[in-house]
C-alpha positions in Angstrom: 3.5 -14.6 19.4 3.7 -11.1 20.5 3.8 -9.8 16.7 0.8 -12.0 16.0 -1.3 -10.4 18.7 -0.3 -6.9 17.7 -1.1 -7.3 14.0 -4.3 -9.9 14.3 -6.6 -6.8 15.2 -6.1 -6.0 11.6 -7.3 -9.3 10.1 -10.1 -9.5 12.6 -11.6 -6.2 11.1 -11.0 -7.4 7.8 -12.7 -10.6 8.7 -15.5 -8.8 10.1 -15.7 -6.8 6.8 -15.8 -10.1 5.0 -18.6 -11.6 7.1 -20.5 -8.2 7.1 -20.9 -8.1 3.3 -22.3 -11.6 3.1 -24.7 -10.7 5.8 -26.0 -7.7 4.1 -24.4 -5.1 6.2 -22.0 -3.9 3.5 -23.8 -3.9 0.4 -22.4 -2.4 -2.8 -24.6 0.7 -2.5 -22.7 1.4 0.9 -19.2 0.3 -0.3 -18.5 2.7 -3.2 -19.4 5.9 -1.2 -17.3 4.8 1.8 -14.5 4.0 -0.5 -14.6 7.4 -1.9 -14.8 8.9 1.7 -11.9 6.8 3.0 -9.7 7.3 0.0 -10.2 11.2 -0.5 -11.2 12.3 3.1 -10.1 10.0 6.0 -6.9 8.8 5.1 -5.3 11.9 3.7 -6.5 13.7 7.3 -4.6 11.0 8.7 -1.6 11.2 6.8 -1.7 15.1 7.0 -1.7 14.8 11.0 0.8 12.3 11.5 3.2 14.0 8.9 2.8 17.4 10.5 3.7 16.1 13.8 6.5 13.7 12.9 10.2 14.3 13.9 11.6 14.9 10.3 15.4 15.2 11.5 15.0 11.5 12.5 12.7 10.1 9.9 13.3 11.8 6.7 16.8 10.9 5.6 17.2 10.9 1.8 19.5 8.2 1.5 16.8 5.6 3.3 14.1 7.0 0.8 16.6 6.2 -2.3 17.5 2.6 -1.0 13.6 1.8 -0.5 12.8 3.0 -3.8 15.9 1.2 -5.2 14.4 -1.9 -3.9 11.2 -1.4 -5.6 12.9 -1.1 -8.8 15.0 -4.0 -8.2 12.0 -6.3 -7.7 10.1 -4.9 -10.6 13.1 -5.5 -13.0 13.1 -9.2 -11.4 9.4 -9.4 -12.0 9.7 -8.5 -15.7 12.6 -11.1 -16.2 10.8 -14.0 -14.5 7.6 -13.1 -16.1 9.6 -13.4 -19.5 10.9 -16.9 -18.8 7.2 -17.9 -17.6 6.0 -17.3 -21.1 3.2 -15.1 -20.0 1.0 -13.0 -22.5 1.6 -9.2 -22.8 -1.7 -8.7 -20.6 -0.8 -11.1 -18.0 2.8 -10.2 -17.9 1.8 -6.5 -17.2 -0.4 -7.4 -14.3 2.0 -9.9 -12.9 4.6 -7.3 -12.8 2.5 -4.7 -11.3 1.1 -6.9 -8.6 4.5 -7.8 -7.5 5.4 -4.2 -6.5 2.3 -2.3 -5.7 1.5 -2.3 -2.0 -1.9 -1.6 -0.3 -0.1 1.3 1.8 -3.3 3.5 2.3 -5.6 0.8 3.4 -3.3 -2.1 5.1 0.3 -0.8 5.5 -0.7 2.2 7.4 -2.9 0.3 9.6 -0.2 -2.4 10.2 2.1 0.3 11.2 -0.3 1.8 13.6 -1.3 -1.1 15.4 1.9 -3.0 15.0 4.5 -0.2 16.0 2.2 2.3 17.5 2.4 6.3 16.9 5.8 6.5 16.1 5.6 3.9 13.7 2.8 5.5 11.8 4.5 8.8 11.6 7.3 7.1 9.9 5.1 5.0 7.5 3.2 8.2 6.7 6.6 9.8 5.6 7.8 6.8 3.3 4.3 6.2 2.0 4.0 9.1 -0.5 7.5 8.3 -2.1 6.6 4.6 -2.4 3.2 5.5 -3.9 4.8 7.7 -6.6 7.2 4.8 -7.4 4.3 2.1 -7.7 2.5 4.5 -9.8 5.2 5.3 -12.3 6.1 1.7 -12.6 2.6 0.6 -12.7 1.3 3.1 -15.4 4.7 2.6 -17.5 4.6 -1.4 -17.4 0.8 -1.3 -18.4 1.4 1.4 -21.3 4.1 -0.8 -22.6 2.3 -4.4 -22.4 -1.2 -3.3 -22.2 -1.6 -2.0 -25.3 -3.9 1.0 -23.9 -4.0 4.4 -25.6 -2.9 6.9 -23.1 -1.6 10.5 -23.4 1.3 11.8 -21.6 -0.7 14.2 -19.7 -2.7 11.2 -18.3 0.5 9.6 -17.3 1.6 12.6 -15.2 -1.9 12.9 -13.9 -1.7 9.2 -12.6 1.3 9.8 -10.7 0.6 13.3 -9.2 -3.0 13.6 -8.6 -3.6 11.3 -5.8 -5.0 12.2 -2.2 -2.4 10.3 -0.1 0.3 11.9 -2.1 -0.9 15.4 -2.2 -1.8 15.2 1.4 1.8 13.9 2.3 3.6 16.5 0.7 0.9 19.4 1.8 1.7 18.3 5.2 5.6 18.3 4.7 5.4 21.8 3.1 3.4 23.2 6.1 5.3 21.5 8.5 8.6 23.2 7.3 6.7 26.4 6.9 6.8 26.6 10.8 3.1 27.8 11.0 0.9 26.3 13.8 -1.9 24.0 13.0 -5.1 25.9 14.4 -6.5 23.7 17.1 -10.1 23.7 15.5 -8.8 22.2 12.0 -6.6 19.7 14.0 -9.5 18.6 15.9 -11.8 18.5 12.9 -9.2 16.2 10.9 -8.7 14.1 14.1 -12.5 13.3 14.0 -12.2 12.4 10.1 -8.9 10.4 10.6 -10.3 8.7 13.4 -12.5 6.5 11.1 -10.1 6.0 8.5 -8.1 2.8 9.3 -11.2 1.0 10.8 -13.5 1.9 7.9 -10.6 1.0 5.5 -9.9 -2.6 6.9 -13.8 -3.2 7.0 -13.9 -2.6 3.0 -11.1 -4.4 2.0 -12.7 -7.4 4.1 -15.9 -6.7 2.2 -14.1 -6.9 -1.2 -12.5 -10.2 -0.8 -13.8 -12.3 -3.3 -12.7 -15.9 -2.4 -14.1 -17.3 -5.7 -11.5 -15.4 -7.7 -8.4 -17.8 -7.3 -8.5 -19.1 -10.9 -4.7 -17.9 -11.4 -3.5 -19.1 -8.1 -0.2 -20.4 -9.6 1.1 -17.2 -11.1 -0.6 -15.1 -8.3 1.6 -17.1 -5.9 4.6 -15.9 -7.5 3.9 -12.4 -7.6 2.8 -12.6 -3.8 6.3 -14.1 -2.9 7.9 -11.4 -4.6 5.3 -8.8 -3.1 5.2 -9.6 0.6 8.7 -11.6 1.2 11.1 -10.7 -1.5 10.6 -6.7 -1.8 10.4 -6.0 2.2 13.4 -8.5 2.5 15.4 -6.4 0.2 14.4 -3.1 1.5 15.1 -4.2 4.8 18.5 -5.4 4.4 19.3 -2.0 2.3 18.0 0.0 5.2 20.0 -2.1 7.9 23.0 -1.6 5.6 22.2 2.3 5.8 22.0 2.2 9.4 18.3 3.1 9.6 16.6 3.3 13.0 14.5 0.1 14.2 11.2 1.8 14.1 11.6 3.7 10.9 13.2 0.4 9.3 10.1 -1.5 10.5 7.6 1.0 9.2 9.3 0.9 5.7 9.3 -3.0 5.7 5.6 -3.2 6.9 4.6 -0.9 3.7 6.8 -2.9 1.4 5.2 -6.1 2.8 1.5 -4.9 2.6 -0.4 -7.1 0.2 -1.2 -6.2 -3.6 -3.3 -2.9 -3.9 -6.8 -3.1 -5.0 -6.0 -0.5 -7.5 -4.3 -3.2 -9.3 -7.4 -4.5 -10.5 -8.6 -1.2 -11.7 -5.6 -0.5 -13.7 -5.9 -3.8 -15.4 -9.5 -3.2 -16.2 -8.7 0.5 -17.5 -5.2 -0.2 -19.2 -5.5 -3.5 -20.9 -4.4 -5.9 -18.2 -5.3 -9.3 -16.9 -8.0 -8.4 -14.5 -8.8 -12.0 -13.5 -5.0 -12.4 -12.4 -5.2 -8.9 -10.5 -8.2 -10.0 -8.4 -6.4 -13.3 -7.6 -3.3 -11.6 -6.5 -5.3 -8.9 -4.5 -7.2 -11.7 -2.6 -4.5 -14.2 -2.3 -2.0 -11.7 -1.2 -4.5 -10.4 1.4 -5.3 -13.6 2.8 -1.5 -14.7 3.2 -0.5 -11.1 4.7 -1.8 -12.4 8.0 1.5 -14.3 8.2 3.9 -12.4 6.1 2.9 -9.0 8.2 3.3 -11.2 11.2 6.5 -12.6 10.1 8.2 -9.1 9.3 6.9 -7.5 12.5 8.5 -10.3 14.4 12.0 -10.2 13.0 12.0 -6.5 13.0 9.9 -5.7 16.0 
């Protein structure tokens, strides 16, 4: 019950976004620019501030990073094998595999870490986040290039991996922290104001973007959702436990891994020859079910 009460505010705000869109408070004309504001400015500011202030000696353990990335690769390989036995078409197979590993880290994962674990939790999550995103993007683009049939240059592949606001802000913050330079108070205050709106606005936009009518591939999406929200965090948590990871750091990583399927799955399905209806279903279904799965993991690791 305590875990549910800590994580519930995340889904109350998501629900407010869902209702707000249907009442006309969050029209498409607002959501597009607001999404860009959150994606390119607000969340990168949040990540930068949390990483700059993070206790690196306690959180940034290369072995922990490697083990959690290994968990993502293993679930990706499992999803490839499962999709083969399911007899899916190439485009559907690509999106099934992609939706089984790609977490909504920026919008839901970080919010779950903040509201469920507090300041230390979101600091730990901010350090794991860029490495998870790099792996997610590499596997997603590689899988879609192979199965989706789209024509994409090697340069485009590299850009898809590297040019990402959250990844760039994370590594920039690490470099700044290791430089030993103090963060000017005026810059920190300005970024704090921008960061303060990141999680609430991101959650409202997630709720506004939910499409409960797009559940036509529920059976396939259910399998990908189970892999994404249960199998992946279970494997990651097990490997971190065996490696002796601290409680907060382990919980933060598991919450990121258990976050629902990222909305970028739908974007990439449209752009790279994937199965867009399946992607839409996977995003919606995993987001709706994540109120239970995130609560479960927070309770187990809390």
